[in-house]
N, C-alpha and C positions, 0 to 999 in steps of 0.2 A: 504494500500500500504506500501511496505517497500523497502528500497534501498539495494544495495549490501553492503558488509561490508565497513564501513567508519571509519576514525580516527578523533577524535575531533579537532586535529590541522589543518585539511583540511578546516575548516569553518572560514569565516570572522567574523560571529556573533555566539556566543555560542549557542549550541543546545544540548539537552539531547538525548543521543542515547539509543537504546534498549539494553537489556543484551547481544544481539548478535552483538553489535557495528554497528547497522543499524539505519537509519532514519526510523521512523515508525509512521504512523498516517493516517489521512483522508484528501482527496482532496475534497473541497467543490466547487460546481459550481451552482450559482443561476442566474435565469433570462437568460437562454440560448438564444443567438442571432443567432449564426451560427456554423456549423461544416463543415470544409473543409478537404478533403483528396487530397493532392497534388494540391491544389488550386481549386478543384472541389467541389461544394456544395453537401453535402450528409446528410443534416439534417434528412431526413426520412429513411435513410438506414445505420445508425450507429449500427454495430453488430459485433459479433465474426466472423472473416473470416476463422479461422482454430482452432485447438484444444486448443492452448494456445498462449500467447504472453509475451514478455519481453520488458521492457522499455529501449530503448537505450539512449534517451535524453528527458529530461523534463525541460521546462523553464517556470516559472510563471511570468506574468506581471499583472497589475491591472485588466485589462479587457480581457486578452488573455492568452491562454495556448498553447505552442508548445509541441507536443508529437510525438516522433518517436518510432515506435514499430517494433519489429522483431517477425513475426508470425511463428509458427511451428505446424506441424501435428505429431501425435504419432501413433504407431501401434495400430490397424490394418489399419489405414488410410495410404495413400501414403505419402512417405517422402517428405515434402514440406517445404521450408523456403521462406518467402516473407516479404516485408517491406511496412509500411504505414507511411506517414508523415502528421500528423493532425495539424490543427490550429483551436482552439475552442475559440469563442468569447462569452462573457457573461457579464451581468451587474456587477457580483461580483464573483471573484475567489480567494480562499485562502487555505492555508495549515494549518491543525490543527495537531501539533506534539503530538503524544500519544505514548511515548516509551513503555508503558506497555499494549498496546492494545492486547487483546486476539487474538491469531493466531490459527486457526483450524488445521494448518499443522505442528505445532511444539509440 
């Protein structure tokens, strides 16, 4: 995962940014307890809804992750934009900052 372009002065705690001035790394989730979409349990149905998605909001807590996504379809599929608001609970959730993580798209 990587963020949009960020500036180091935007952070309360120092973090090393990638060469493109982004937060880049891996989100780890261990011991999944539940996944909810708009407060409905979807544990067995967590999948891609459309061709791609962008993260609008991501907030990490010790045992919970709030994740708001904007979904999009691309041609030749119908032009669709949709939104999902996930709450993921797990025994352990943490972010591993890896500013030089290899990116297949760059």
